[in-house]
C-alpha positions as a printed NumPy array, in Angstrom:
array([[ -2.763, -26.694, -22.658],
       [ -4.426, -23.781, -24.55 ],
       [ -4.003, -23.792, -28.319],
       [ -2.677, -20.228, -28.429],
       [  0.115, -20.931, -25.934],
       [  1.322, -24.296, -27.084],
       [  3.312, -22.932, -30.022],
       [  5.412, -20.649, -27.813],
       [  6.659, -23.664, -25.877],
       [  8.421, -25.042, -28.918],
       [ 11.04 , -23.455, -31.134],
       [ 13.443, -24.107, -33.966],
       [ 16.589, -25.835, -32.794],
       [ 18.909, -23.862, -35.055],
       [ 17.585, -20.383, -34.21 ],
       [ 16.126, -20.389, -30.705],
       [ 18.653, -20.008, -27.866],
       [ 16.601, -22.326, -25.728],
       [ 16.441, -25.225, -28.134],
       [ 19.826, -24.985, -29.884],
       [ 22.072, -28.008, -29.638],
       [ 25.76 , -27.831, -28.869],
       [ 26.251, -29.739, -32.172],
       [ 24.167, -29.71 , -35.418],
       [ 20.959, -31.75 , -35.149],
       [ 20.75 , -35.23 , -36.643],
       [ 19.602, -35.461, -40.246],
       [ 17.205, -38.328, -39.629],
       [ 15.014, -36.511, -37.071],
       [ 11.341, -36.855, -37.938],
       [  8.059, -35.573, -36.616],
       [  6.559, -37.978, -34.101],
       [  3.06 , -37.433, -35.549],
       [  3.413, -37.447, -39.351],
       [  6.99 , -38.776, -39.597],
       [  7.99 , -35.843, -41.792],
       [ 11.68 , -34.771, -41.546],
       [ 12.031, -31.696, -39.293],
       [ 14.485, -29.965, -36.993],
       [ 11.859, -28.417, -34.691],
       [ 11.832, -29.887, -31.209],
       [ 10.056, -29.505, -27.903],
       [ 11.439, -26.45 , -26.168],
       [ 10.654, -27.884, -22.756],
       [ 12.282, -31.304, -22.739],
       [ 14.14 , -31.297, -26.09 ],
       [ 13.191, -34.952, -26.698],
       [ 10.379, -34.917, -29.28 ],
       [ 10.275, -33.327, -32.74 ],
       [  7.235, -31.721, -34.433],
       [  7.046, -30.245, -37.931],
       [  4.086, -27.875, -37.687],
       [  1.61 , -26.346, -35.325],
       [ -1.05 , -28.839, -36.354],
       [  1.179, -31.707, -35.265],
       [  1.906, -29.888, -32.019],
       [ -1.793, -29.784, -31.152],
       [ -2.314, -33.428, -32.095],
       [  0.663, -34.779, -30.202],
       [  0.65 , -32.597, -27.114],
       [ -1.907, -34.605, -25.144],
       [  0.181, -37.739, -25.507],
       [  3.467, -35.951, -24.902],
       [  2.439, -33.808, -21.939],
       [  2.669, -36.541, -19.221],
       [  6.211, -37.498, -20.24 ],
       [  7.476, -33.979, -20.968],
       [ 10.138, -32.972, -18.45 ],
       [ 12.971, -30.487, -18.093],
       [ 16.556, -31.509, -18.797],
       [ 18.225, -28.113, -18.468],
       [ 18.404, -26.012, -15.318],
       [ 18.145, -22.734, -17.24 ],
       [ 15.128, -20.737, -18.314],
       [ 12.775, -22.545, -20.713],
       [  9.816, -21.583, -22.814],
       [  7.372, -23.197, -20.414],
       [  8.777, -21.094, -17.579],
       [  7.993, -17.942, -19.515],
       [  4.469, -19.124, -20.35 ],
       [  3.811, -19.462, -16.637],
       [  5.361, -16.081, -15.844],
       [  3.658, -14.076, -18.566],
       [  0.249, -14.668, -16.995],
       [  1.22 , -13.791, -13.447],
       [  3.951, -11.134, -13.613],
       [  2.582,  -7.623, -13.326],
       [  5.468,  -5.177, -12.953],
       [  9.126,  -5.9  , -12.454],
       [ 11.348,  -3.345, -10.727],
       [ 14.936,  -3.314, -11.967],
       [ 17.987,  -1.935, -10.126],
       [ 17.945,   1.185, -12.287],
       [ 14.368,   1.899, -11.131],
       [ 12.858,   1.469, -14.558],
       [  9.8  ,  -0.67 , -15.186],
       [  9.436,  -3.525, -17.677],
       [  6.034,  -4.891, -18.637],
       [  6.382,  -8.549, -19.457],
       [  4.523,  -8.926, -22.754],
       [  6.895, -10.438, -25.297],
       [  8.074, -13.953, -24.489],
       [ 10.905, -14.048, -26.99 ],
       [ 12.474, -10.794, -25.788],
       [ 12.312, -11.862, -22.163],
       [ 13.906, -15.211, -22.968],
       [ 16.921, -13.485, -24.502],
       [ 17.214, -10.957, -21.692],
       [ 16.325, -13.113, -18.687],
       [ 19.903, -14.112, -18.008],
       [ 20.962, -10.459, -17.827],
       [ 18.216,  -9.25 , -15.459],
       [ 19.141,  -8.624, -11.833],
       [ 15.665,  -8.329, -10.354],
       [ 15.402,  -7.163,  -6.748],
       [ 11.686,  -6.371,  -6.463],
       [  8.84 ,  -8.426,  -7.912],
       [  5.065,  -8.136,  -7.677],
       [  3.117, -11.208,  -8.737],
       [ -0.541, -11.671,  -9.487],
       [ -2.648, -14.755, -10.166],
       [ -0.124, -17.101,  -8.561],
       [ -1.93 , -20.321,  -7.699],
       [  0.558, -23.187,  -7.333],
       [  3.879, -23.862,  -5.672],
       [  5.359, -24.764,  -9.065],
       [  5.009, -21.165, -10.203],
       [  6.854, -19.911,  -7.117],
       [  9.671, -22.406,  -7.7  ],
       [ 10.007, -21.115, -11.26 ],
       [ 10.313, -17.571,  -9.923],
       [ 12.95 , -18.704,  -7.414],
       [ 15.002, -20.303, -10.178],
       [ 14.752, -17.387, -12.588],
       [ 15.354, -14.647, -10.005],
       [ 17.665, -16.123,  -7.344],
       [ 18.676, -12.671,  -6.055],
       [ 15.114, -11.555,  -5.344],
       [ 14.845,  -9.331,  -2.271],
       [ 11.236,  -8.054,  -2.268],
       [  8.36 , -10.443,  -3.025],
       [  4.795,  -9.088,  -3.124],
       [  1.937, -11.604,  -3.403],
       [ -0.864,  -9.308,  -2.25 ],
       [ -2.94 ,  -9.843,  -5.415],
       [ -2.598, -13.634,  -5.508],
       [ -5.824, -14.446,  -3.716],
       [ -6.017, -18.008,  -5.109],
       [ -2.601, -19.094,  -3.87 ],
       [ -2.628, -22.634,  -2.466],
       [  0.813, -23.53 ,  -1.121],
       [  2.195, -25.036,   2.061],
       [  5.634, -23.44 ,   1.929],
       [  7.596, -20.736,   0.146],
       [ 10.641, -21.793,  -1.922],
       [ 14.048, -20.69 ,  -0.732],
       [ 15.022, -17.107,  -1.543],
       [ 18.388, -16.771,   0.118],
       [ 18.46 , -12.969,  -0.139],
       [ 14.792, -12.209,   0.517],
       [ 14.373,  -9.158,   2.785],
       [ 10.682,  -8.207,   2.388],
       [  7.652, -10.479,   2.038],
       [  4.057,  -9.239,   1.565],
       [  0.985, -11.465,   1.608],
       [ -2.339,  -9.734,   2.403],
       [ -5.927, -10.824,   3.042],
       [ -5.596, -14.556,   2.397],
       [ -7.989, -16.312,   4.721],
       [ -6.886, -19.77 ,   3.543],
       [ -3.143, -19.233,   4.102],
       [ -1.488, -22.101,   5.927],
       [  0.758, -21.58 ,   8.948],
       [  3.49 , -23.675,   7.326],
       [  4.039, -20.904,   4.764],
       [  5.233, -18.539,   7.493],
       [  7.308, -21.307,   9.085],
       [  9.132, -21.899,   5.79 ],
       [ 10.374, -18.302,   5.883],
       [ 12.72 , -19.287,   8.701],
       [ 15.145, -20.339,   5.962],
       [ 15.457, -16.702,   4.846],
       [ 18.215, -15.354,   7.111],
       [ 17.996, -11.749,   5.862],
       [ 14.239, -11.209,   6.26 ],
       [ 13.514,  -7.677,   7.48 ],
       [  9.833,  -7.031,   6.66 ],
       [  6.997,  -9.536,   7.101],
       [  3.501,  -8.278,   6.272],
       [  0.564, -10.726,   6.487],
       [ -2.491,  -8.638,   7.494],
       [ -5.915, -10.192,   7.1  ],
       [ -4.62 , -13.788,   7.079],
       [ -7.155, -14.976,   9.638],
       [ -6.173, -18.644,   9.357],
       [ -2.742, -18.078,  10.93 ],
       [ -2.265, -19.309,  14.504],
       [  0.511, -19.392,  17.091],
       [  2.251, -22.239,  15.286],
       [  3.06 , -19.926,  12.368],
       [  5.186, -17.581,  14.5  ],
       [  6.827, -20.019,  16.871],
       [ 10.209, -19.467,  15.175],
       [  9.848, -15.783,  14.329],
       [ 12.431, -14.828,  16.957],
       [ 15.11 , -16.513,  14.806],
       [ 14.916, -13.625,  12.352],
       [ 17.6  , -11.465,  13.911],
       [ 17.176,  -8.805,  11.244],
       [ 13.373,  -8.527,  11.387],
       [ 12.436,  -4.841,  11.664],
       [  8.764,  -4.613,  10.615],
       [  5.95 ,  -7.059,  11.369],
       [  2.306,  -6.612,  10.35 ],
       [ -0.272,  -9.121,  11.625],
       [ -3.316,  -6.833,  11.659],
       [ -6.572,  -8.779,  11.589],
       [ -5.031, -12.136,  12.544],
       [ -7.442, -12.631,  15.433],
       [ -6.517, -16.294,  15.979],
       [ -3.161, -15.282,  17.479],
       [ -2.819, -15.34 ,  21.271],
       [ -0.348, -13.973,  23.811],
       [  2.006, -16.855,  22.966],
       [  2.761, -15.233,  19.617],
       [  3.033, -11.852,  21.288],
       [  5.798, -13.259,  23.477],
       [  7.673, -14.374,  20.37 ],
       [  7.33 , -10.899,  18.862],
       [  8.872,  -9.388,  21.973],
       [ 12.024, -11.493,  21.506],
       [ 12.76 ,  -9.902,  18.112],
       [ 15.468,  -7.551,  19.329],
       [ 15.666,  -5.519,  16.087],
       [ 11.899,  -5.071,  15.701],
       [ 11.016,  -1.414,  15.122],
       [  7.502,  -1.463,  13.661],
       [  4.71 ,  -3.694,  14.968],
       [  1.081,  -3.677,  13.799],
       [ -1.317,  -5.791,  15.863],
       [ -4.543,  -3.947,  15.033],
       [ -7.805,  -5.899,  15.403],
       [ -6.075,  -8.732,  17.275],
       [ -7.091, -10.344,  20.565],
       [ -3.899,  -9.859,  22.546],
       [ -4.281,  -9.01 ,  26.226],
       [ -0.7  ,  -7.818,  26.773],
       [  2.213,  -6.459,  24.804],
       [  5.244,  -7.352,  26.947],
       [  8.851,  -6.31 ,  26.601],
       [ 11.796,  -8.607,  25.972],
       [ 12.556, -11.231,  28.617],
       [ 16.23 , -10.252,  28.577],
       [ 15.427,  -6.8  ,  29.924],
       [ 17.285,  -5.003,  27.127],
       [ 16.143,  -1.692,  25.735],
       [ 13.508,  -2.096,  23.034],
       [ 14.18 ,  -0.767,  19.519],
       [ 10.449,  -0.405,  18.862],
       [  9.54 ,   2.957,  17.309],
       [  6.048,   2.333,  15.867],
       [  3.235,   0.434,  17.578],
       [ -0.219,   0.174,  15.995],
       [ -2.787,  -1.521,  18.224],
       [ -6.07 ,  -0.001,  17.061],
       [ -9.273,  -1.891,  17.958],
       [ -7.488,  -4.239,  20.365],
       [-10.353,  -4.122,  22.832],
       [ -8.887,  -6.83 ,  25.094],
       [ -5.45 ,  -5.217,  25.435],
       [ -4.708,  -4.361,  29.078],
       [ -0.928,  -4.107,  29.451],
       [  1.544,  -2.354,  27.152],
       [  4.771,  -3.222,  28.929],
       [  6.844,  -2.746,  25.817],
       [  6.439,   1.019,  26.182],
       [  8.528,   0.948,  29.362],
       [ 11.583,  -0.199,  27.38 ],
       [ 10.905,   1.822,  24.23 ],
       [ 12.608,   5.19 ,  24.699],
       [ 12.479,   6.226,  21.047],
       [  8.782,   5.769,  20.251],
       [  7.699,   7.793,  17.205],
       [  4.191,   6.54 ,  16.381],
       [  1.639,   5.103,  18.796],
       [ -1.934,   4.124,  17.935],
       [ -4.124,   2.859,  20.772],
       [ -7.554,   3.678,  19.343],
       [-10.431,   1.807,  21.012],
       [ -8.069,   0.213,  23.559],
       [-10.373,   0.819,  26.503],
       [ -8.505,  -1.168,  29.176],
       [ -5.038,   0.361,  28.865],
       [ -3.782,   2.249,  31.927],
       [ -2.789,   5.882,  31.193],
       [  0.369,   5.525,  33.329],
       [  1.863,   3.115,  30.791],
       [  1.376,   5.577,  27.946],
       [  2.917,   8.438,  29.891],
       [  6.306,   6.748,  29.928],
       [  6.443,   6.676,  26.114],
       [  5.14 ,  10.2  ,  25.508],
       [  8.543,  11.835,  25.945],
       [  9.79 ,  11.281,  22.387],
       [  6.565,  10.382,  20.605],
       [  5.717,  12.285,  17.413],
       [  2.366,  10.855,  16.304],
       [ -0.2  ,   9.886,  18.938],
       [ -3.602,   8.431,  18.065],
       [ -5.95 ,   7.748,  20.973],
       [ -9.414,   7.856,  19.409],
       [-12.275,   6.542,  21.555],
       [-10.081,   6.106,  24.641],
       [-11.977,   7.06 ,  27.824],
       [ -8.796,   6.745,  29.904],
       [ -6.969,   9.53 ,  28.041],
       [ -6.314,  12.52 ,  30.324],
       [ -5.315,  16.055,  29.243],
       [ -2.36 ,  15.939,  31.649],
       [ -0.597,  13.495,  29.305],
       [ -0.298,  16.194,  26.668],
       [  2.043,  18.297,  28.818],
       [  4.886,  15.843,  28.015],
       [  4.357,  15.929,  24.259],
       [  7.088,  18.401,  23.35 ],
       [  7.991,  16.748,  20.01 ],
       [  4.459,  16.006,  18.893],
       [  3.615,  16.493,  15.197],
       [  0.219,  14.706,  15.064],
       [ -2.435,  14.421,  17.785],
       [ -5.667,  12.522,  17.145],
       [ -8.151,  12.413,  20.04 ],
       [-11.393,  11.994,  18.102],
       [-14.655,  10.95 ,  19.78 ],
       [-13.42 ,  11.291,  23.353],
       [-16.665,  12.838,  24.55 ],
       [-15.56 ,  13.194,  28.192],
       [-12.339,  15.003,  27.344],
       [-11.997,  18.554,  28.718],
       [ -9.822,  21.429,  27.577],
       [ -6.076,  20.849,  27.446],
       [ -2.923,  22.929,  27.395],
       [ -1.07 ,  22.723,  24.059],
       [  1.423,  25.545,  24.551],
       [  4.388,  23.171,  24.245],
       [  3.229,  21.697,  20.917],
       [  4.981,  24.238,  18.686],
       [  5.752,  21.627,  15.989],
       [  2.206,  20.277,  15.667],
       [  1.101,  19.66 ,  12.079],
       [ -2.184,  17.782,  12.502],
       [ -4.745,  18.318,  15.262],
       [ -7.766,  15.983,  15.022],
       [-10.405,  16.396,  17.731],
       [-13.67 ,  15.584,  15.967],
       [-16.46 ,  14.647,  18.357],
       [-14.774,  16.07 ,  21.476],
       [-17.667,  18.071,  22.86 ],
       [-15.739,  19.283,  25.895],
       [-13.191,  21.232,  23.849],
       [-13.716,  25.003,  23.682],
       [-11.778,  28.121,  22.692],
       [ -9.367,  27.579,  25.578],
       [ -7.73 ,  24.644,  23.782],
       [ -7.492,  26.497,  20.469],
       [ -6.05 ,  29.629,  22.119],
       [ -3.401,  27.562,  23.903],
       [ -2.475,  25.99 ,  20.591],
       [ -2.321,  29.447,  19.016],
       [  0.058,  30.592,  21.768],
       [  2.42 ,  27.801,  20.748],
       [  2.805,  29.621,  17.416],
       [  2.339,  26.476,  15.258],
       [  3.859,  27.555,  11.956],
       [  3.69 ,  24.003,  10.565],
       [  0.021,  23.403,  11.397],
       [ -1.75 ,  22.109,   8.27 ],
       [ -4.766,  20.037,   9.323],
       [ -7.359,  20.972,  11.975],
       [-10.521,  18.943,  12.562],
       [-12.876,  20.113,  15.302],
       [-16.122,  18.774,  13.857],
       [-18.814,  18.39 ,  16.496],
       [-17.163,  20.76 ,  19.001],
       [-20.242,  22.84 ,  19.805],
       [-18.475,  25.102,  22.293],
       [-16.006,  26.527,  19.774],
       [-16.552,  30.193,  18.802],
       [-15.052,  32.378,  16.047],
       [-12.55 ,  33.841,  18.528],
       [-10.605,  30.602,  18.974],
       [-10.704,  29.482,  15.352],
       [ -9.615,  32.854,  13.938],
       [ -6.818,  33.189,  16.483],
       [ -5.495,  29.791,  15.44 ],
       [ -5.823,  30.648,  11.737],
       [ -3.797,  33.845,  12.185],
       [ -0.878,  32.045,  13.834],
       [ -0.675,  29.102,  11.41 ],
       [  0.826,  30.173,   8.096],
       [  0.205,  26.93 ,   6.178],
       [ -3.282,  25.844,   7.255],
       [ -4.693,  23.795,   4.373],
       [ -7.481,  21.594,   5.788],
       [-10.162,  22.801,   8.188],
       [-13.172,  20.731,   9.259],
       [-15.847,  22.686,  11.174],
       [-18.876,  20.419,  10.806],
       [-21.495,  20.966,  13.485],
       [-19.903,  24.09 ,  15.022],
       [-23.166,  26.009,  15.268],
       [-21.657,  29.192,  16.728],
       [-19.898,  29.999,  13.449],
       [-21.789,  32.183,  10.953],
       [-21.373,  34.365,   7.884],
       [-19.134,  36.928,   9.575],
       [-16.752,  34.176,  10.57 ],
       [-16.554,  32.9  ,   6.963],
       [-15.806,  36.393,   5.68 ],
       [-12.988,  36.849,   8.17 ],
       [-11.612,  33.343,   7.563],
       [-11.302,  33.895,   3.798],
       [ -9.298,  37.072,   4.466],
       [ -6.851,  35.368,   6.838],
       [ -6.082,  32.034,   5.202],
       [ -7.878,  32.108,   1.866],
       [ -4.642,  31.63 ,  -0.027],
       [ -3.611,  28.432,   1.779],
       [ -6.92 ,  26.606,   2.313],
       [ -7.529,  23.676,  -0.03 ],
       [-10.156,  21.737,   1.944],
       [-13.028,  23.187,   3.968],
       [-15.971,  21.372,   5.552],
       [-18.933,  23.443,   6.769],
       [-21.699,  20.88 ,   7.145],
       [-24.379,  21.918,   9.637],
       [-23.254,  25.547,  10.028],
       [-25.86 ,  28.354,  10.135],
       [-24.557,  30.162,   7.058],
       [-26.255,  31.666,   4.004],
       [-25.501,  31.73 ,   0.295],
       [-23.596,  34.983,   0.756],
       [-20.851,  32.994,   2.503],
       [-20.445,  30.859,  -0.624],
       [-19.745,  33.931,  -2.735],
       [-17.061,  35.027,  -0.266],
       [-15.465,  31.6  ,  -0.461],
       [-15.458,  31.694,  -4.27 ],
       [-13.782,  35.096,  -4.283],
       [-11.192,  34.575,  -1.552],
       [-10.277,  30.854,  -1.64 ],
       [ -8.937,  28.35 ,  -4.146],
       [-10.496,  25.227,  -2.68 ],
       [-10.21 ,  21.718,  -4.072],
       [-12.745,  20.281,  -1.629],
       [-15.764,  22.018,  -0.065],
       [-18.6  ,  20.49 ,   1.942],
       [-21.506,  22.926,   2.126],
       [-23.985,  23.409,   4.954],
       [-26.333,  20.656,   3.707],
       [-23.536,  18.063,   3.322],
       [-23.125,  18.398,  -0.434],
       [-19.664,  18.455,  -1.935],
       [-19.214,  21.486,  -4.184],
       [-16.536,  22.306,  -6.723],
       [-15.895,  25.964,  -6.137],
       [-13.355,  26.511,  -8.88 ],
       [-14.047,  24.206, -11.836],
       [-12.573,  24.326, -15.323],
       [-14.155,  26.528, -17.96 ],
       [-15.213,  24.323, -20.905],
       [-14.092,  27.   , -23.396],
       [-10.615,  27.192, -21.848],
       [-10.43 ,  23.422, -21.665],
       [-11.027,  23.056, -25.42 ],
       [ -8.243,  25.519, -26.175],
       [ -5.711,  23.359, -24.319],
       [ -6.671,  20.15 , -26.139],
       [ -4.727,  19.022, -29.188],
       [ -6.163,  17.517, -32.357],
       [ -5.634,  13.964, -31.14 ],
       [ -7.753,  14.562, -28.011],
       [-10.62 ,  15.988, -30.038],
       [-10.701,  13.601, -32.996],
       [ -9.497,  10.339, -31.438],
       [-12.996,   9.175, -30.307],
       [-14.235,   9.328, -33.947],
       [-11.367,   7.329, -35.463],
       [-11.981,   3.752, -36.546],
       [ -9.645,   1.141, -35.148],
       [ -8.968,  -0.271, -38.588],
       [ -7.007,   2.821, -39.735],
       [ -4.041,   4.572, -38.158],
       [ -4.187,   8.054, -36.711],
       [ -1.977,   9.505, -39.49 ],
       [ -4.282,   8.192, -42.226],
       [ -7.277,   9.491, -40.298],
       [ -5.808,  13.012, -40.167],
       [ -5.016,  12.973, -43.902],
       [ -8.54 ,  11.888, -44.78 ],
       [-10.033,  14.536, -42.545],
       [ -7.786,  17.219, -44.064],
       [ -8.769,  16.113, -47.587],
       [-12.457,  16.229, -46.745],
       [-12.131,  19.731, -45.33 ],
       [-10.435,  20.998, -48.523],
       [-13.058,  19.46 , -50.774],
       [-15.82 ,  20.986, -48.664],
       [-14.365,  24.473, -48.92 ]])
């Protein structure tokens, strides 16, 4: 055990709440090393007595194998383990406590009602058992930063509702199986855990309250696990991106699916999405790079969908957009064979992403302008060579809150277009991308005068800061501590530093 931590394990029996006896200690207690009379004892097992730190170091190697816990409460050793791995603890009152002082936490640990906990550098199952004993009412457990965790099961958290464990290639399937003892589990997120197989999720249907499941990147899972996911009747969010599933079926009972969000990006082997037939309240759907999906299956779910992402999908047809009456986000990037579409019904559209769609022209933008999209904020038509200033300016006039506009590669847009654009929406634009446009330096001066941009990509691909801070104005806003702090020595306080500086200034004058 490290020399700097060993002293915090032990305490004085008469003062420390962890080592105090119910009755006064015996008078004849002696140090086990030097036999000197003492009342200091081991704060972990309360069996051995040590008089000083030197005796602690000498006797710890012999005492460590036989040192055990007698009490079920919080001990000093528990805190030594927690101090190194606890990062931030969220309390019911939404305040944050950084675990730095062991003594203060020992006195307050019995009063804490922790519901959310994020752990880092957790390596053994013993550390997790300590957490389960200290925080029995834990509801949210986040182990995303514990990359060196080597456990076969998770200790029992009877009230656990959310469990996060990301990018652990060595994670065993038995860890997920042990979560079956958590009856109130609602969120299970294990993306990037490539070692998980079908055995890990064979009992996932027992979680009657499971609402969100994230297995993105777990490419060892097969359709057997997908069948178990379909039996989770309360499941509302499912992320199977970068997996090798061939089908996404609905429940075998034939009941209506509660699924509202389905993310299946880069599932190149996915052919059937039968769950969409039962999902009548779909909000978000991502089928990017799913080349084998039939467009008829998607059309059934497009009635109530709000966010649709179908990047690099050759099967996507413009006729599907006619049903998107409640659409707020449409991403159809890199569909090179896609032709113009009618967006007159998309009056609530907020994001329109069509980068790389070479078949789109002014007809699509004019139809979107006819929908009078007051909430439109993001438009990306990079690489659409057929777009002219007529369509872009018409769309800019109708959208009152346009903030992001990407026009990379639109070669039909010149200086006159930039001048007109700054007049129409110069007050709302915060991000503008003009890479590859045939514009001159005069356009940059118009942008500087009419826009307050935070992000600008110029014609040659460089990122420019149009409106930077004036160094003279910046110095006026700085206080004395910001200016003089870099010159202060660490050995003196800031107050003494200011007094010395003030004295030197008077003597100089």
